[in-house]
C-alpha positions as CSV (number, residue, x, y, z in Angstrom):
1,M,118.2,157.4,-71.1
2,A,117.1,154.1,-71.2
3,R,113.9,153.4,-69.4
4,T,113.8,153.9,-65.5
5,K,113.9,150.3,-63.8
6,L,115.8,151.5,-60.5
7,V,115.4,155.2,-58.8
8,V,118.4,155.3,-56.1
9,F,117.5,158.3,-53.1
10,D,119.5,160.0,-50.5
11,L,117.6,159.9,-47.5
12,D,118.4,163.0,-45.4
13,G,117.0,166.0,-47.1
14,V,115.3,164.1,-50.1
15,I,113.1,161.0,-48.6
16,F,113.3,163.4,-44.5
17,E,112.8,167.2,-44.4
18,H,116.4,167.1,-42.3
19,D,119.6,167.9,-43.9
20,S,121.6,165.4,-41.9
21,F,121.0,162.9,-39.3
22,Y,124.2,163.4,-37.9
23,E,124.2,167.3,-37.2
24,Q,120.7,166.7,-35.4
25,M,123.3,164.1,-33.4
26,Y,126.1,166.4,-33.0
27,D,123.4,169.3,-31.5
28,K,121.5,167.0,-29.1
29,Y,124.9,165.2,-27.5
30,D,126.4,168.7,-27.7
31,R,126.7,169.0,-23.9
32,W,128.4,165.4,-23.4
33,A,130.4,165.2,-26.6
34,P,131.5,169.0,-27.8
35,K,130.1,169.8,-31.9
36,K,133.1,171.8,-31.8
37,K,135.7,169.2,-31.3
38,I,133.2,166.6,-33.2
39,L,133.1,169.2,-36.5
40,E,136.9,169.7,-36.4
41,I,137.2,165.0,-36.4
42,C,134.8,165.6,-40.0
43,D,136.7,168.2,-41.5
44,R,140.1,166.6,-40.4
45,H,139.0,162.8,-41.2
46,L,135.6,162.2,-42.9
47,K,136.9,162.8,-46.6
48,D,139.8,160.7,-46.3
49,S,138.2,157.9,-43.8
50,T,134.7,157.7,-42.7
51,T,135.8,155.0,-40.4
52,K,138.2,156.6,-38.4
53,A,135.6,159.6,-37.8
54,A,133.1,157.3,-36.9
55,E,135.5,155.4,-34.5
56,L,136.6,158.3,-33.3
57,V,133.3,160.0,-32.7
58,I,130.5,157.1,-32.5
59,G,133.5,155.0,-30.9
60,K,135.0,157.1,-28.1
61,M,132.8,160.2,-27.8
62,W,129.5,158.8,-28.1
63,A,130.1,155.5,-26.5
64,G,128.3,154.6,-23.2
65,L,125.8,157.7,-23.8
66,S,122.3,157.6,-23.1
67,D,120.0,156.6,-26.4
68,K,117.2,158.4,-25.5
69,G,118.3,161.6,-27.4
70,Y,119.2,159.1,-30.7
71,W,115.9,157.5,-30.5
72,E,113.7,160.9,-30.0
73,I,115.8,162.1,-33.2
74,I,114.2,158.9,-35.2
75,E,111.1,159.2,-33.6
76,N,110.7,162.7,-34.6
77,L,111.8,162.3,-38.8
78,K,109.8,163.9,-41.2
79,L,109.0,163.0,-45.1
80,N,109.4,166.0,-47.5
81,P,106.1,166.6,-49.5
82,G,105.3,164.3,-51.7
83,V,107.2,161.5,-51.1
84,K,104.5,159.2,-50.4
85,E,102.8,160.3,-53.8
86,T,106.7,160.1,-55.9
87,V,106.9,156.3,-54.2
88,A,103.8,154.8,-54.8
89,E,103.6,156.4,-58.5
90,L,107.3,154.6,-59.0
91,K,106.0,151.0,-57.8
92,K,102.6,151.8,-60.3
93,K,105.0,152.1,-63.4
94,G,106.9,149.0,-61.9
95,I,110.0,150.9,-60.9
96,K,111.8,149.1,-57.9
97,T,113.2,152.1,-55.9
98,M,116.4,152.1,-53.3
99,I,117.8,154.1,-50.1
100,L,121.2,154.7,-50.3
101,T,122.5,157.0,-46.9
102,S,125.6,157.1,-45.0
103,A,122.9,157.9,-42.2
104,V,121.7,155.5,-39.6
105,T,119.9,152.1,-40.3
106,D,117.4,152.6,-37.7
107,A,116.5,155.8,-39.9
108,S,116.7,154.0,-42.8
109,D,114.5,151.3,-42.0
110,K,111.6,153.5,-40.7
111,A,111.3,155.1,-43.9
112,Q,111.5,151.8,-45.5
113,K,108.7,150.4,-43.5
114,M,106.6,154.0,-43.7
115,L,107.3,153.8,-48.1
116,S,107.5,150.2,-48.5
117,I,111.5,150.7,-49.9
118,D,112.7,147.6,-52.6
119,Y,116.2,147.8,-51.2
120,V,118.0,149.7,-48.3
121,M,122.0,150.3,-47.7
122,A,122.7,152.1,-44.5
123,N,125.5,152.1,-41.8
124,W,124.8,150.5,-38.6
125,M,125.3,151.8,-35.2
126,E,124.6,150.2,-32.3
127,T,121.8,150.8,-28.9
128,K,121.5,148.4,-26.3
129,G,120.6,148.7,-22.6
130,G,119.7,152.5,-23.2
131,K,122.7,153.2,-24.3
132,I,125.0,154.0,-27.4
133,T,127.4,151.1,-27.2
134,G,130.6,153.0,-29.7
135,R,129.5,150.1,-32.1
136,F,129.1,150.5,-35.7
137,K,130.0,148.9,-39.2
138,W,130.1,151.3,-42.0
139,S,129.2,149.8,-45.5
140,V,128.6,153.3,-47.2
141,L,131.9,155.3,-46.9
142,Y,131.4,159.1,-47.4
143,Q,132.6,159.5,-51.1
144,K,132.0,155.9,-51.7
145,K,128.0,155.8,-52.8
146,G,129.4,155.1,-56.1
147,K,130.9,152.1,-55.8
148,V,128.2,150.7,-53.4
149,L,125.7,151.1,-56.3
150,S,127.4,149.8,-59.0
151,D,128.3,146.8,-56.9
152,F,124.2,146.5,-55.6
153,C,123.4,147.2,-59.4
154,R,126.1,144.1,-60.4
155,S,125.2,141.6,-58.1
156,M,121.1,142.2,-59.0
157,C,121.7,142.2,-62.5
158,F,119.9,146.0,-63.0
159,D,122.0,148.1,-66.1
160,L,122.8,151.6,-64.8
161,K,122.1,153.0,-67.7
162,E,118.5,152.5,-66.3
163,V,119.0,154.0,-62.8
164,A,118.1,157.4,-61.9
165,C,119.5,159.0,-58.8
166,V,117.9,161.4,-56.6
167,G,120.2,163.4,-54.0
168,D,121.4,166.7,-52.2
169,N,125.0,166.9,-51.5
170,E,128.3,166.2,-52.3
171,N,128.7,163.1,-51.0
172,D,126.0,162.0,-53.4
173,L,128.4,163.2,-56.3
174,S,130.1,159.5,-56.9
175,M,126.9,157.8,-57.2
176,M,125.0,160.6,-60.0
177,E,128.5,159.6,-62.1
178,E,127.0,156.1,-62.3
179,A,123.9,156.7,-63.1
180,G,121.9,157.1,-66.5
181,L,119.5,159.6,-65.1
182,S,120.9,162.1,-62.0
183,I,118.8,164.5,-60.5
184,A,120.1,167.1,-57.8
185,F,117.0,168.0,-55.4
186,N,116.6,170.6,-53.7
187,A,120.6,170.6,-53.4
188,K,122.6,172.3,-50.7
189,S,125.7,172.0,-53.1
190,E,126.6,173.8,-56.0
191,E,129.3,171.6,-57.2
192,L,126.1,168.8,-57.1
193,K,124.2,171.0,-59.5
194,K,127.1,171.2,-61.6
195,H,127.4,167.7,-62.3
196,C,123.3,166.9,-62.8
197,D,121.5,166.1,-65.6
198,V,118.4,167.7,-63.9
199,V,118.4,170.3,-61.0
200,I,114.8,170.8,-58.8
201,E,114.4,173.3,-56.4
202,G,111.9,173.4,-54.0
203,N,111.5,170.4,-51.8
204,D,108.7,168.7,-53.3
205,L,109.5,165.2,-54.2
206,R,106.7,164.5,-56.6
207,E,108.8,167.0,-59.1
208,I,111.1,164.4,-60.2
209,L,108.4,162.4,-62.0
210,K,108.5,163.9,-65.1
211,Y,111.8,163.4,-65.6
212,I,111.8,159.4,-65.0
213,K,110.0,157.9,-68.1
Protein backbone atom coordinates (compact mmCIF):
# COMPACT_ATOMS: atom_id res chain seq x y z
CA MET A 1 0.00 0.00 0.00
CA ALA A 2 1.09 3.57 -0.72
CA ARG A 3 1.83 5.92 2.15
CA THR A 4 -1.41 6.80 3.94
CA LYS A 5 -2.57 10.39 3.57
CA LEU A 6 -6.17 10.06 4.81
CA VAL A 7 -7.76 7.80 7.44
CA VAL A 8 -11.55 7.48 7.25
CA PHE A 9 -13.44 6.35 10.34
CA ASP A 10 -16.95 5.09 10.78
CA LEU A 11 -18.51 6.70 13.87
CA ASP A 12 -20.69 4.17 15.70
CA GLY A 13 -18.59 1.43 17.27
CA VAL A 14 -15.30 2.92 16.04
CA ILE A 15 -15.00 6.48 17.37
CA PHE A 16 -17.87 6.17 19.85
CA GLU A 17 -18.28 3.01 21.93
CA HIS A 18 -21.99 2.46 21.22
CA ASP A 19 -22.80 0.21 18.25
CA SER A 20 -25.60 2.25 16.69
CA PHE A 21 -26.99 5.74 17.27
CA TYR A 22 -30.30 4.70 15.73
CA GLU A 23 -30.65 1.63 17.95
CA GLN A 24 -30.42 4.01 20.90
CA MET A 25 -33.12 6.18 19.31
CA TYR A 26 -35.37 3.16 18.77
CA ASP A 27 -35.03 2.24 22.44
CA LYS A 28 -35.41 5.80 23.72
CA TYR A 29 -38.60 6.48 21.73
CA ASP A 30 -40.12 3.00 21.89
CA ARG A 31 -43.03 4.24 24.01
CA TRP A 32 -44.27 6.57 21.25
CA ALA A 33 -42.86 4.89 18.14
CA PRO A 34 -42.65 1.11 18.71
CA LYS A 35 -39.18 -0.30 18.06
CA LYS A 36 -40.69 -3.47 16.60
CA LYS A 37 -42.48 -1.52 13.89
CA ILE A 38 -39.37 0.56 13.12
CA LEU A 39 -37.25 -2.58 12.72
CA GLU A 40 -39.85 -3.97 10.32
CA ILE A 41 -39.58 -0.77 8.26
CA CYS A 42 -35.78 -0.97 8.27
CA ASP A 43 -35.81 -4.64 7.24
CA ARG A 44 -38.13 -3.78 4.35
CA HIS A 45 -36.51 -0.60 3.05
CA LEU A 46 -33.08 0.19 4.48
CA LYS A 47 -30.80 -1.65 2.04
CA ASP A 48 -32.78 -0.64 -1.05
CA SER A 49 -33.92 2.85 -0.09
CA THR A 50 -32.42 4.51 2.99
CA THR A 51 -34.39 7.65 2.16
CA LYS A 52 -37.69 5.75 2.20
CA ALA A 53 -36.84 4.20 5.57
CA ALA A 54 -35.93 7.63 6.96
CA GLU A 55 -39.13 9.15 5.56
CA LEU A 56 -41.27 6.54 7.31
CA VAL A 57 -39.39 6.63 10.63
CA ILE A 58 -38.14 10.21 11.02
CA GLY A 59 -40.69 11.92 8.79
CA LYS A 60 -43.70 10.15 10.27
CA MET A 61 -43.07 8.12 13.43
CA TRP A 62 -40.70 10.55 15.17
CA ALA A 63 -42.04 13.82 13.76
CA GLY A 64 -43.45 16.03 16.51
CA LEU A 65 -41.92 14.06 19.40
CA SER A 66 -39.85 15.82 22.08
CA ASP A 67 -36.15 16.09 21.23
CA LYS A 68 -35.15 15.60 24.88
CA GLY A 69 -34.27 11.94 24.39
CA TYR A 70 -32.33 12.73 21.23
CA TRP A 71 -30.10 15.24 23.01
CA GLU A 72 -29.66 12.89 25.97
CA ILE A 73 -28.20 10.31 23.58
CA ILE A 74 -25.85 12.89 22.04
CA GLU A 75 -24.72 14.08 25.48
CA ASN A 76 -23.95 10.53 26.65
CA LEU A 77 -21.85 9.47 23.65
CA LYS A 78 -18.47 8.18 24.89
CA LEU A 79 -15.23 7.66 23.00
CA ASN A 80 -13.72 4.22 22.59
CA PRO A 81 -10.38 3.61 24.34
CA GLY A 82 -7.38 5.09 22.55
CA VAL A 83 -9.35 7.31 20.18
CA LYS A 84 -7.80 10.61 21.30
CA GLU A 85 -4.30 9.16 21.24
CA THR A 86 -4.81 7.60 17.80
CA VAL A 87 -6.07 10.78 16.15
CA ALA A 88 -3.29 12.81 17.80
CA GLU A 89 -0.66 10.36 16.46
CA LEU A 90 -2.10 10.50 12.96
CA LYS A 91 -2.00 14.28 13.05
CA LYS A 92 1.60 14.18 14.24
CA LYS A 93 2.42 12.13 11.14
CA GLY A 94 0.67 14.65 8.90
CA ILE A 95 -2.19 12.27 8.05
CA LYS A 96 -5.64 13.79 7.53
CA THR A 97 -8.67 12.31 9.31
CA MET A 98 -12.30 11.97 8.32
CA ILE A 99 -15.54 10.65 9.79
CA LEU A 100 -17.90 9.09 7.24
CA THR A 101 -21.10 7.93 8.90
CA SER A 102 -24.78 7.42 8.31
CA ALA A 103 -25.40 8.65 11.86
CA VAL A 104 -26.57 12.23 12.45
CA THR A 105 -24.52 15.41 12.14
CA ASP A 106 -25.02 16.30 15.81
CA ALA A 107 -23.17 13.11 16.77
CA SER A 108 -20.40 13.54 14.19
CA ASP A 109 -20.00 17.23 15.05
CA LYS A 110 -19.46 16.27 18.69
CA ALA A 111 -16.69 13.88 17.67
CA GLN A 112 -15.15 16.44 15.35
CA LYS A 113 -14.98 19.05 18.11
CA MET A 114 -13.57 16.61 20.65
CA LEU A 115 -10.87 15.30 18.29
CA SER A 116 -10.28 18.09 15.73
CA ILE A 117 -11.17 15.73 12.86
CA ASP A 118 -10.41 17.34 9.48
CA TYR A 119 -13.47 16.26 7.50
CA VAL A 120 -16.94 14.99 8.40
CA MET A 121 -19.77 13.60 6.29
CA ALA A 122 -22.99 12.52 8.01
CA ASN A 123 -26.77 12.71 7.74
CA TRP A 124 -28.84 15.67 8.90
CA MET A 125 -31.94 15.36 11.08
CA GLU A 126 -33.65 18.53 12.30
CA THR A 127 -34.66 19.35 15.85
CA LYS A 128 -36.29 22.71 16.52
CA GLY A 129 -38.34 24.26 19.30
CA GLY A 130 -37.87 21.22 21.50
CA LYS A 131 -39.21 18.82 18.86
CA ILE A 132 -38.01 16.38 16.23
CA THR A 133 -39.45 18.13 13.18
CA GLY A 134 -39.46 15.17 10.78
CA ARG A 135 -37.19 16.99 8.33
CA PHE A 136 -34.02 15.22 7.26
CA LYS A 137 -31.36 15.12 4.56
CA TRP A 138 -29.68 11.77 3.95
CA SER A 139 -26.32 12.32 2.25
CA VAL A 140 -24.69 9.05 3.36
CA LEU A 141 -27.00 6.23 2.33
CA TYR A 142 -26.78 2.75 3.88
CA GLN A 143 -24.83 1.03 1.09
CA LYS A 144 -23.38 4.10 -0.65
CA LYS A 145 -20.41 4.98 1.55
CA GLY A 146 -18.05 3.87 -1.20
CA LYS A 147 -19.47 6.34 -3.70
CA VAL A 148 -19.49 9.15 -1.13
CA LEU A 149 -15.84 8.41 -0.34
CA SER A 150 -14.73 8.21 -3.97
CA ASP A 151 -16.55 11.44 -4.85
CA PHE A 152 -14.99 13.18 -1.86
CA CYS A 153 -11.47 11.96 -2.68
CA ARG A 154 -11.85 13.03 -6.29
CA SER A 155 -12.94 16.53 -5.25
CA MET A 156 -10.12 16.85 -2.70
CA CYS A 157 -7.42 15.22 -4.88
CA PHE A 158 -6.79 12.25 -2.56
CA ASP A 159 -5.64 9.07 -4.30
CA LEU A 160 -7.82 6.22 -3.00
CA LYS A 161 -4.71 4.05 -2.78
CA GLU A 162 -3.50 6.44 -0.06
CA VAL A 163 -6.71 6.10 1.97
CA ALA A 164 -7.23 3.78 4.96
CA CYS A 165 -10.78 3.01 6.11
CA VAL A 166 -11.78 1.79 9.57
CA GLY A 167 -15.25 0.33 10.12
CA ASP A 168 -17.19 -2.26 12.06
CA ASN A 169 -20.28 -3.25 10.11
CA GLU A 170 -21.61 -4.35 6.74
CA ASN A 171 -22.63 -0.87 5.66
CA ASP A 172 -18.89 -0.05 5.65
CA LEU A 173 -18.17 -2.67 2.98
CA SER A 174 -18.52 -0.37 -0.02
CA MET A 175 -16.01 2.16 1.35
CA MET A 176 -13.60 -0.66 2.25
CA GLU A 177 -13.64 -1.74 -1.39
CA GLU A 178 -12.52 1.74 -2.46
CA ALA A 179 -9.66 2.14 0.01
CA GLY A 180 -6.02 1.20 -0.28
CA LEU A 181 -6.16 -0.27 3.24
CA SER A 182 -9.30 -1.66 4.88
CA ILE A 183 -9.45 -2.32 8.62
CA ALA A 184 -12.30 -4.18 10.34
CA PHE A 185 -12.27 -2.81 13.88
CA ASN A 186 -14.11 -4.63 16.68
CA ALA A 187 -16.40 -5.79 13.89
CA LYS A 188 -19.87 -7.18 14.46
CA SER A 189 -20.00 -8.50 10.90
CA GLU A 190 -18.19 -11.65 9.77
CA GLU A 191 -18.85 -10.56 6.19
CA LEU A 192 -16.91 -7.35 6.76
CA LYS A 193 -14.00 -9.25 8.31
CA LYS A 194 -13.76 -11.49 5.24
CA HIS A 195 -13.34 -8.49 2.94
CA CYS A 196 -10.83 -6.43 4.95
CA ASP A 197 -7.03 -6.40 4.81
CA VAL A 198 -6.75 -6.19 8.60
CA VAL A 199 -9.03 -7.48 11.36
CA ILE A 200 -8.67 -6.03 14.87
CA GLU A 201 -10.53 -7.63 17.76
CA GLY A 202 -11.20 -5.44 20.79
CA ASN A 203 -12.09 -1.77 21.01
CA ASP A 204 -8.76 0.03 21.57
CA LEU A 205 -8.32 2.18 18.47
CA ARG A 206 -4.57 2.48 19.01
CA GLU A 207 -4.29 -1.02 17.53
CA ILE A 208 -4.76 0.42 14.03
CA LEU A 209 -1.57 2.51 14.24
CA LYS A 210 0.78 -0.41 13.58
CA TYR A 211 -0.81 -0.92 10.16
CA ILE A 212 -0.84 2.70 8.98
CA LYS A 213 2.42 3.84 7.39
